[in-house]
N, C-alpha and C positions, 0 to 999 in steps of 0.2 A: 258399410260398402258407403262408396262415392254417389252420389247422385250424377245422371246428366245434366249438361246445361240446356236451362229453359230456353227455349225459342224463343221469348219473347227478348226485347232490346237492351242489353245493357250498354252504359256509357261511364268509359274510365277517364277521366282526365290529367294527366300528369304535370304540376305546376311548378316544379323547379325542384331539382336535384344539387344537393350544398354534400359536399367529401368527396368521399372515394367512390369507386368503381370501374373494373378493370380495366389494365391498359395492357394493348395486345400488338406490339412491333411500331410501336409510333404512334396509334389510332386509340381513342378511348371508345368501346364500345359496351352498351349497356340494352338489356334484353328486360323486359317485365312480362311475362306470363300468367294469365288467369288458368286456375287449373279447373278443367272440366270434366277429367275424368280418361280423356283421348290420351295417347300416346304419344300423338304428335301433330303440330301446327299443319294446316291445309297450307298445300303448295301451290306458289305459282305457277300459273300457267304459262306457257313455252309459244313463242309465237310460230303459227302453222304459214307464214308465207314462202311461196316459194321463190326461186330463182328467177321465173319466167313474171312476176310480178313484179320486180324491180324499174325503178325508172331513175334516172340519175340529174334527171331535170327534166324542166317543159320546155317547150317552145323558146322561153322567154330568159333560160338561163343561160350561165354562162361560166370560165373558166372561176370566176372569183364573186358567185352569184350562182345557188341551186335555191329553186325554189320548189317549196312547198305546198304552198297554193296561192295562184293571182288572186285570187277571189273574184273573175271573169264569170264562174260558171260552177252549179252542183254536178254536173256531171262526171269529173272525176269522182264522185264521195261514193261510195257503197253504201254509207248510212251518215245520217245527218243528224244533228239534233239543234235548235232554235235559230237555225238559218236561213235568213228571208234575203235573196238577191235582189239588189238594187242597182240602176243606171243612173239614178239624176245625176244631173250636172250639179256640180260644185260639195257630193258628196260620195267620191272616189279620188283616188289618190294617182291608181295606175290603172290601165287596159283601160274595159267597157264595163267594172262593175265592183262592188262592192260586197260585203256582208253587214247586214242590219241584224243585230237580236229582235226575235220576233215576240220572245215573250219579256215575264217581269221576275224571270225567273234567277236564281245567282247563278248558273250555268247561263253564262250570254252566248259560246257558243260551243261544239263539238262535232269532228268530222271524222270518221274513217277512211280513207284513202282506198282506191280500186286497184291502183299501183303503190307499191313502196318505193320509197325515195332514196337513194344512196347520197348521204350528206356524209358521208365519212374523209370526204377530199377536203375537207372545211371543218372539221369537228373541232377542231383546236379554235373557231372564227367566233361568229357572233348568229343567233335566230333574230332578225329584223321583223317588227310589223309595223304599219301603220295605224294608229289607233285613234278614234274620235269618240268625244265625252260628250256629251249635252250635257249634265249637269253634277258635278260631282256632291254633292250636295245628299245622292242617292247613297252614296258608299258609306258606310263606316268605317270602314279600315281597308285592306289593303285588296290588290287584283294579283292572281294568280295564272302563270301561265303554263303550258306542259304538252311536251311533246312526249311521245314510245312509238316503240317497235311491235306492240302486241297487239294492238289495235284496237285497247282499251285503257282507260284511264289505272294507274297507282298499280301495274306491272312493266318491265323493262320498259322506265321513262324517266325524264327529264323532267323535272319543273322549279318554276323561276317564282318568287313574291318579290313583287313589284310595290313600292310605297307609294300611298296614294300623294303626299306628300311631291311625287316627283312625275302628276299627271297633273295637265292643266285640261280647264273644259277647254274645248275645241279640237283639232288634230295634236297629234303627238307621233311622234318616231321613236320607237322602242329597241331597242338594239339590247342584249341577253347574253353574257358570254357563258359561252359552250359548258369550257373547264370548270364554270363557277355553279353551276346547276346542280339540284338537289336530285340523288339518282337513289328513285325504287327498284327494285334489283339491278340486272345491268339491259342495259339499254344497246340494240343492236344496228349502230348506226347506220350500215348497207341497207336498213331495210324499217325506217321512220314513215309509219301509215296511220299516226292518228295525232291531232291537237284538239286542246281546249282551252278557252280561257273563262274563266270566272271569279267570282268575290265573293266570299263565306257569307257576309251581313251585307244587307242589301237595307234603303229606306225606301220605299216605292211610294211614298207620301210627297217626297220633295220635288218635285217639278215631272221634266219628261224623262224618262230612264233611255234614251234611247245610246245605244252603244254600236258604232261600225269599227269593223277589221278589214284593210286591209293589206297586200302585198308583203305574203308571209314569204322570207325565204332563209336560207343561209348566207353569211358574206363572210369574205375573210377579214376588214377591217369594218371598225364602227365608228360611224361619225360623233356618237356619245355614248356612254353607256346608261343606260335606264335602270340602276338601283335604286336612287331617290337617296330620300330622309326619311328614317320614321318618323308617323304623324302620331306617336305614343304621348308625347309631350313631356312634362316633367317629370321624373323618377319620386317614388316614393320617397317620405322622409327619412332619413337613415341608410337608403339607401344610393351605390355610387353602380353609372355604368359605365361601360366600354363602347367607346363607339367603333365598329368594325369598319372593313375599308371599304365595304359593300354601302355603308351606311345607316344600315340599321343598326340599334342599338341593344346590349342585352345586357340585364341587371346583374349588379355584383352584389352579395351578400356582405351585411354590416359586421357580422362575427364569425365570418369562414371563408369555403374555397367553392365558390359558386360553378359547379361543374355543367348544368346547363339551366337558363330560365325559363325556357320555351316561348319567348317571345318573338324570336323568328325562326323561319327553317335556314337560313342561309350558312347557320354556324353548326350545320350535319353537312358531313361527303356524300352519306347512304341515310338513308331511314326507310323504313317499312311499317306500315298502317297505322299513321300518324296523320292528321293533318291539325292546322294551325286552326283554334278561335278566340276568339276576342270578347265574347259575349260577355255582357255582367254577369255578374255569381261565377263564373266558370274560371277565373284567374286571381288567386289569392296576391300576388305581387308582380308588377313591371306591366307588361301592357299585354301579358297576351299567356295562353296555355298550349297544348299538344293532348288531341282527343284521339283514344285507339280507335280507330275503324273496322267496327265489323270483324273482328276477328279475336282467336285467344292468344295472342301476344304481341308485341311490336317494339323493334330494337332500332336503336340509328349509330351512327359512327359520326363522331367530333372531328373537325377537319381540325384542329389542334386538338392537341393532345393537354392535358389539366395537370400540373404537379401536386400531388398529392401530398408527398411524403411527409410534411409537417405534422401534419394530422395521424397520420399510422403510430400512435400511440392509445394506451389499453383505457384512456378517458373519450377518444375520437368516437365521433358516432356520422354515420350517412344521415342526411334528413332528405325525405319526399314530400311534396304534397298532391296527394293521389285522392280524386273525387270518383264516389260511384253512386251510380241514381238508384241503385237498387241490391244491396248486399245478398236479398234473399236468391237472386240467381250466382251468385258463387257458390261450385261446390265443395271445393275448398280452400287451402291456403293459396294466396298469391305470392310470387316469386319474383326478383328483383337483382 
């Protein structure tokens, strides 16, 4: 008889998939399931936002610009975390205020809007925000920005990974392509009601941690696309790298076909229950790995399918590196 999953935390990290996975309708889909004795995974909750809560833009919006937040006040928020309103001259980019992070937490800002915003007329455009960084030395790796229609993170969400190498100290004008955002679930563009900015790894001992955000809106055109270049450095010996059109690097296998090295989320069109980790000891190649977030299963869909046909032979094998912090918490087999 199988035991139930222990309530203690279990950490699972995917560190690279080489060779074969299922190819469906031109996209590559991979699923990792941890056997816990339950027959189904926990379903993602749907948004409960009513049509009365929807707002197409605030007073400063226009046909080519729809505001998520002008950062002049916290009054439009039902909930917020780590936001301190500032009005100091020289520390705002537009309007009367901006948001300063109020803690040393890796989560710089998050907010749930009282009234959801309809960004669907500009869903083929860009998310913009102005970002002030006092000291880049605080950041170990990249920065992440997310919007969702569920009122929380990791459900009905779009996520972007912003390379640290594209950020300078002082003010930065960030433009993120909406069609290129990584989906978790299906975001409802007519009901966007949540955003957050965070960096998974911080060094709080290296000077001021002041981060300021202002002027968050959706726009039709971008002055620049803030994807930047990956700060991963040179690849390990014997490895090759593929430079993606968004500037990030995906490690390739020296003897085989890399399906996903998990250096960046930008190779995925969709993912569920995964987050990037760049901590030392949590990746065995390249610059990162994917951590399974508090769930019994995780999945992803690649933006571009991988041709593994030459490896579909009797001697062909699929390789994956998996880190598990406590195998005793598993109740049975792990499926991939």
